[in-house]
N, C-alpha and C positions, 0 to 999 in steps of 0.2 A: 366388521359389518357383514351381514348375510342378507340375501334377497329373500323373497317370500317363500322360496322352496328350501331355504336353509343352506344355500350355497355361499361359501365365503367369498366376499367381494373385495377387490383391491381398488384403491382410488388414487388418482394422480392430479395434482393441481397444475394446470397448464401455464400458470403465471409465475409460480415460484418453484415449481418442480418437486414439491414435497409429496411423498407417498404416505398414505395412511389407510385405515380400514374402518372409518366411521362415516356416518351419513352427514349430509349438510355441506356447508361451505368448508373451504380449506382451513385447517386448524392453525396454520402458520400465518397466512396473510388475509384470510377472510374472503378470498375470491370465490365467486360462484362458478368459475370456469373449471369444473372438475369432471374428469372422465372416470367412469367406474365400470369394472368388468371382472368376472371371476377369473379369466385367463389373461388379464391385462399385462401382468409382469412376466408371462411365459412365452408369448407369441413373438415371432422374429421376422416375419415377412411383411414388408410394408410397401405402400405406393404413396408417393408424395406428388401432389398436383398443385401448382401455383394457382392462386385465385385470379381469374381474368388477367392473365399475365401481361400481355401487351398493353391493355388498357390501364392496368395498375402501374406499370412503369411510366406511362404518359402522365398519369395523375400525380405520381410522385415527383416527376420532373417539372410539372406545372401545377402547383397547388390551386390555381384558379379553377381548375377542372374538377376539383374534388367532389363537389356536389352536383356536377353536371352529368347527363348521360353521354357516354363516350363510345364511339364505334370506331374500330380500327379496320380500315378498308380503303376503297378508292373508287370514285366515279359512280355512275349509275349502272355501268355494265359489269362491274366486278361483284365479288361476294364479300360477306363479313368475315374478317379474320378472327376478331374477338370483339365482344361487347362487354362493357362493364355491367355490374349487377343492376344499376339504375336503369340502363337501357333494356336489360333482360326482363325487367318488370313490365315493360311495354310490349314484350313478345319478341324482341330481337334475339336471334340465335346465330351461332357460328355457321358459316357456309350458306347463310341466307342471302339471296340476291340483294344487292345494295338498294335497288329502287324500292323493294318491299320493306327493307329496314327503315328507309327514310319516311315511308308512309306511316309505319307503325310508331316511329319516334322522330317527328319532324324537328324537334328542338335539339336533337343530338349533335354533338361536336364530332365531325368525321375527320379522322387523322390517318394519313398514309403511314403504312408500317415503316419503322426504323429498324430494320433487321440487324444491322451491325450493333446497335445499342442493346437490343434484346439478347443477342448472342453474348455480348460482354457480361451482362447481368447473369445470364445462364451459367457462364464460366465461374462467376463468383459463387453461385449456389452450389455448383458441382464441387468446388474446392472445399466448401463446408462439409459436403457429403463425404468426400474423400477422407476427411479427418475422422469420420464415424466408422466407415467400413470399406473394404476394397471391393465388396460385391455390390456394384451399382450397375443397373441396366437402364440407360436413358431411353426414353421413348420419343422425346422431342425436346425442344429447348426448355419446356416448363414442367416436365413430369418425368418420373423415373421410379423403377422398382429398386428396393434395397433389401438385402438379406443381412440381418444383424446377428446371425447365429454366432455364438462365441465371443461377441463384443463386450459382454458384461465383465469378463475377466480383464479386458483391456481398459475399459472406461470406469469400471466400478459402479456401473449403473445398468439397470434393466433396459432392454431396447426401447420400451415405451417412453422412458424418461429421456433417453438420447434423442429420440424423434421429437419430443416436445421441446427439447433444448434447441434443435435445429430450427424449428418454427420461430422460437423466440429470437434467435440470432438473425434470421431473415428479416424479422420485423424491426429489430433495433439497429442493425447494421446496414440493411438495404432498403428499409421502408416498404417491404412487401410482405404479404401473407400467403400461406399455403394450407392445404388440407391433407390430413394423414388418414390412410386406411391401413389398419393393422390386422393381420390374420395369420393363418397357417399355410396359405399358398397364394400365388400371384392372382389367380382368378378372383378370389374373395377379397384380397387386399384392394384391388382396383374398384370393385363394387363398393367397398366400404368408404373409399376416399370420396366418392360422389354423394354419400348419404347425407352429409350435413354441411355442405358448402354454403358460403365461404367460411374460411378459418375453422374448419371442422376437424374432429379427431374421433373416428368411429372404429369400432372393434367388432369383428365377427369371429367367435371362438369355435373350437372343434365341436363342443358339446351341442351348440345351437345350430350348426350348419344346416342340417336336414330341415328343421322347423323353419329356419329363416328363409330358405330357398323355396319351399314347397309352393307357396301361392304367388311367387314373383313371376312376372312375364319373362318369356325366353329372350326378349329383346335386350335384357341385361347382359346377355352373353356377348363379350367383345368379339367383333367380327361378323355378327349376324346383321347383315344389311337388308335392304328392302327386298332384294331378290330371294334371299334365304328365308326371310320372314314370310313371304308369300308362299313359298314351298311348304313351310311349317304350318301355315294357316290351312292350306289345302289338305294337310294330313291331320288336321284337328288338334295341332299342338300349339297351345297358346301360353301355357304356364309350365313351370318345372314339374308340377304334379302330373301334367299330361305326358311329359317325357318319361317319367318314372313308370308309366304303364306299358312302355314299349320294351321288348327284348332287345338286347344289344345287336343280335344278328339282323333283326328286322330293320333297325335304324341304319345299320351299315348298308343293307341291301337297298334301302330307300334313298339314303343321302351320301353314300360313299364314306370317305375318310371323315367328313364332317359328322356323320352319324355316330361314329365311334367317339369322337370328341364330345358330342352332345350327351351320350350315355354317361360318360365319366363326369362331365360338369354338372349334370342333373343331380349327382350324388355329392357334389362339392369336392370332387377329386381332380387335382391338377398337379402333375408331377414335374412340370417345367421348372428348371432352376433359374435363378437370377444370374444372367450371363453378363459379365463386365464388357466383353467385346463381342456382343451378339452380332452375327453376320448380317450385313445389309441384304435385304430381300429384293429390292428393286431400285431403279433410278429412273426418274421421270421429270417431265417439265410440261407446262401447259400455259396457254395464254387466252385471255378473254378479250374479244374484239369490242371496239367502241361502237360499231354498228354491225348488225348481222351480215354474214357473208355467204353468198351463193357461188360466186365466181371460182371455178376450179383452179385457175392459175394462181389467184391470190391465196387460196387455201394451200396449194402446194408450196408456195413461197414461205408461208408460215410454218408448214410442216418441216421444210428443210432447216429453217433456223432452229426449230425445237430439236430436231435430230442432232444438229451440231452441239447444242447445249447439253443434251443427254450424253453424247459422245465425249465431250470435254470432261464431264464429271466422271464418266467411266474410266477415261484415261488417267485422270488425276488420282483416282483411287485404285488404279491398276486392276480393274475388273472388266469382265466381258459378260454378255448375256446371251442366252439361248432362245429367249422368247421376246418378240417385238410386239408392242401394244399401241394401238391407235385409240384415242378417246375423242369423242365429239359430243357436244351438247347442242341440241336444237333450239330454235326460237321459243319452243314451248317447254324448255327445260328438261326435255327427255335426254337422258345420257345413253350414248351408244359406245360400247367398248368392243373392239375387235382385236384378236390376237393371232399371231402366226408363229409356229415353232420353226426356227432356223435349222438348216442342215449343219451349220457350224456356228459355234459361239462367236460373237463379234463385239467390238467396241468402236467400230467405224461408223461415222455418220452416213457415208455413202451406202453402206450395206443396209443400215436401218431404214434409210429413206426409200431405197429401192424395194423393200418388202412392205412398207406401210403405204406408199403411194397407190398401189393397186387396190388396197383395202379402202382407201379414201374414195377412189373412183366408183367403187360399188355403192358407197353410201351417199353420194352427192345428191341423189334424188330426195333424200330425207331433209335437205336444207330448207331454208337458210340456217347457218350455224352461228352460235354466239361464242363457242369455245372450241379449241382444238388442243390435243395433248399427244405426246409421244413418250414411250417408255421402253426400258429393257428390264427383264426379270429372269429368273432361274440363273442367277449370277454365278460366276466362277472366276478363278484367277486369270489374268490376261494372257498368261503363257499357254492357256488352253484354247485361245481364239485363233481363227483363221488358219487352221491346221490342215483342213481337208482340201480346200479349193473348190471352185465351182466350174465343172466341166461345161455347163450350159452357158456360162458367161466368162469366156477366156480373158476379157479385159478387166475383170474384177481385181485381179492381182495388181495390175498397173494403176488402177484407180486408188487402190489402197496405198501403194507407194507414194502416189501424188498427194494423198491426204496426209500421210506422215510428213512429207516434205513441207506441206502447207503449215502443219503444226509447228515445225521448227522455225519457219519464217515468222510466224505470229509470235512465237516465244521470244524471238530476238528483236522484232521491230514493232510489235503491237498487234492487237486483234484486227485492226482495220487495214493491215498491210496488204492482205490478199483475201479475196473472197470469190465464190462462184457466182455466175450470172443469175442462177435461180434464186439467190438470196436477195436480189433486187425486186422481186415480184411483190 
């Protein structure tokens, strides 16, 4: 088969995994679910994204929900974790406030997340991936990058066929579907996986990269949030074509390290490799209140408990962080993020709290608040933590020793065996 420009096209049936080079339905099973592309059998970098993962698991486990709009979330104060595609037709989106989602889709069935169940299903999918390639980089429970370079010799199948077989196994063995993006780098593979959801299989080849990107909005770039988008808008950058008009040096001068990344991505260039054990970049935790809070003492109580949770995760992963982050969301849904760089990396809840509490004091006039969060970033191994000491706070070392002793007591007698008074606020 050739396209209108005379380029040879390969075809793959996603139902029986037959490859062929003619137009129309599958020659073996007659299925119309065929993906065609000139580079289909040569590309090796993929992104797999489960379709409405949490909601799909709930529908699988309760078939009565199959034709119902389903929202995974909780209460009127929280946000949507996942919405099924029926709910999305009504405008419901992930991270949308629950009260807004209920207004858009009043008939939706709202289900609290069952994270342990989702994690177990994720492990089953990961096991299937491990049989395909050792080069897997999970991004969350329901998505991952895969590099299938060299796997054709192992499996006797081109990467595209191996990926289509994964989706078939997920559907047959787990009752779930996913979408595949296949390309020559991670940036384009992730874009491709979103192009034809749910149950999609999209390809972006090398030859078409420049033409494909040219008229696309820059918000397609992973990591371009609202703040970055506003900065790009002020610079007159709305599409990839706009980016191409900028010199690399000018983009770097205007946007720093992000400018260099933008210059390369505008040309479809992404040299990042698929890393099986990609380092964790941050540890955080947040909570949404049932009612908006203004009271400083109550906010500090919540902040301490979040610092303990972040500290517990850091200690469990044997990590420490050099940057502490406070996150607040106002009644009007304005998000405030404040960071402070520590003199010494830490994994201690006490140190994290003592750096974030003053930041909270500065922002209390912005309240009332509906959400508060705490985090550690710029992570490093735990043996690089608490090495310098704080001359301005001579009691810090003793408080650290007390916290370590508290950890040992809780490990032996349970998390409720001992706690600080500020945790009662």
